[in-house]
C-alpha angles and dihedrals in degrees: 000000000000121000120291090244092052093049092049091050091055092048090049088055091051091049090049091052092052092045092051092048092048090053092045093052092044088056092047090050091055091048092050091047090057091048091050092052090048090048089054092053091047091053091049092051093047092046092053091048091046089058104031105042099048089048091049093049096038094096093048100046126355092191094051091045091051092049091051092047091053091047094050091044090052090049090049090051090051091051091050090054090046090050093051090048091052092048091053091048091050093049089051093048091049090052090049090050092049093047093054090047089050091048090055093053091044089058086058091054096261109119105142090116089079123078110271102210093233089156088068095058109125119170089194094059118114093251117336096097094049095046094047093238093155136034135043111345091008133147088248091057090048091054102034116115096136119150100196134055093235090044088060089050089050092051090051089049092052090054097042096040107027127175125285103184115088094216092051090048092053091050089051090050089051092052094046091047091053094047091048088066092051099077094153093051093047095048095046090047088054093046096045090046092051097050085085125020118210120217130223087255090056091051092047091052092051092045090056094055089098088057095048114131111222118246092206096042096100098030120117125250090245091056093048090046093053091049090057094043100042099083091050092049092052095047090045091053090048092053091047089056086075087060094053094268109159108270088210087077091058092046092048091051089051094054093039088056091048089048091054091050091046091053089056097036097115097055091039090055089050090052090047091052089054093054105024119128093004097110095084094045091050090047089054091054090047089054091050092048090050089052091052092047093053094055128089115232130185106178116096096239097047092046089052092049092047090049089053089066092068120099119184103303095338138078116244088239090064091050093049091048089054091053090046090053093050092050092047090052091047089053089061085083089071090074101083098216093039091047092053094047096043095046093044091054106027106015081239098184093054093043095057096037086055091050094046092048091048089052092048092049090055102037114018092099089057098041097081091046090053093048091048089057090056092047092048093050088046093056093043089053090062091051090047092050089054089050092050091050092053107047093162094060115102132224111246120230117235112225137183093210110031109074098194131338122163140165124205093359115182140166111266094215094056109091114255093244092055101035118113113199128205138192113237126185127166089198109173095343124086100206138042126207111204121196130177145136124279114291091009093124106265098128093042091053091050090053090046090057092044096049089046093054092049092045090050092051089049091057093250126139112250133227094258142092088239139351134185117184144165111237106238141143115285124213125176137187110190107117109033113177130205122230125220090185092057092037089237123149121220091252094050091048089053092049090052089052092051090046088054090053092051091049091054091050093048089057087065097251123149104243131179108208128200116189127178119201099331124209093022091157099070138063120286098253093047089043094055094047093045092048091051093051092045092053091048089051091050092048091050087056091050092242117175124214148069141284127202115205146159090216100106090181088074087070090085089069090079092067095037094055102049100239099321090113129042128200119225130164149186114230133207126199125209104213118176091336092309122112115227119198120189095180089215125136115244130186120256134019121319118257099192136081133190110175096099092043092052094048089052091048091052094045094243091126132019121275090221 
């Protein structure tokens, strides 16, 4: 890696960027607050004028008073729109200010302000539970800057089912590298996405659009024709009233329309429930799509994703905005008075159900594709933000021949000032046996290797000076849990995990295995013999990986297996009754122990 001074200088530049942005958005927030207050006073003045002046002038000129009323009412409506726009802008600026403040604290190792993905915790997963990928203080929480619910799910999927093809990994790296340089895009994507949070129910409704049963599908041509003609008939009769046409006709048309709507109220309510309250969520996705469309991308993957948001001669964002508008208009029926008037005059419910269904018939096959683009970009933004925050990390090189070779490999969640890095190279061997005293760093190193392999397969840079790896399936066994519900003991649960590993290997898959202190649930003699037999079995199946153990007797396997297994260790030195850990990998089997010393130091056993 580069010098400590060089790394610190780059981090200081990143901190300065976040600090300046936080200050910039704080200033903008104050300016917008002033404009919002001014807008409120303007609305009050216009409202008073709208009521008072037409009333005052009514006796002098009804026409002039009416014109002024319409003018003031129009101005009031414009001010309402301006006010709502200012409120949205302020909400977005506040989110941007908070994000940059959160990024500053995250650089200091405090990142609990981001969602931790605890709902993705799965003790049965191949590795995520052992590597602390999800939950409080997890790698997911460290990465997570997603702005959508499905974007969060996509990020979790990337971590729990990362890529295995070298070419695909390189394309992912290219996309992440490009997005890491687009700080403004990523932050505005985050802020615009967070101005409104969708729920699982919202997503479920959208996902079932493809299964939607058409309201108009079995309706007659006469019915459909009248729906289209009814508004024009009503307006025509209203105009004719000025020419002494009987007003009873207009009134009759109004109640006939209400009767038709009333006869179909139950199915219309069902349709409304299916689409209700989705207009703002869809508008949010349209805004995010528009943001993607307006950017210039050069990487193959990002250009493909951006190109997927085109439809005929339109952008997907325009199509989504149209659907959002239709659904917003359909929701006007939920105001009782407005619903009666709109349906009596325009058959409003039928009009917008017809428009929505027409849109779905033309676009529902593309809708999920468009949303997936947003979710993919959302997940990639989190990976890119991590990359931006760690400029000294390096992109690993996928290989078909080198299993794993690293220099200065460290754990990304350990603060830079505390992180101890190690070189690790399987070389000609396929398995590493790691011994060491308690607290010497064995388990941390296993997790370091595991998180680095997963990061590499996700297309992320890794906390290392260099890394070459063969993309392969990863399975760990470090934190086996028993299950009272399944009546499983800890030992039986561990055996099931080991059985699963053997089954995967017997299928002929390339698997990298990380095991920590296997067969902990049995006596020492049985444990040593069982461990030896297990390792021999793994070697016979050409398994790759590493095992951390306190069983020093296993060290003889290096000689017995002709270079297939290598012994490495973490040492501890007792110097003047003080334990010194260097957390560095050394060749061979450890010669030092510390359990008895620590128990004496803590007063658990006598010093005599």
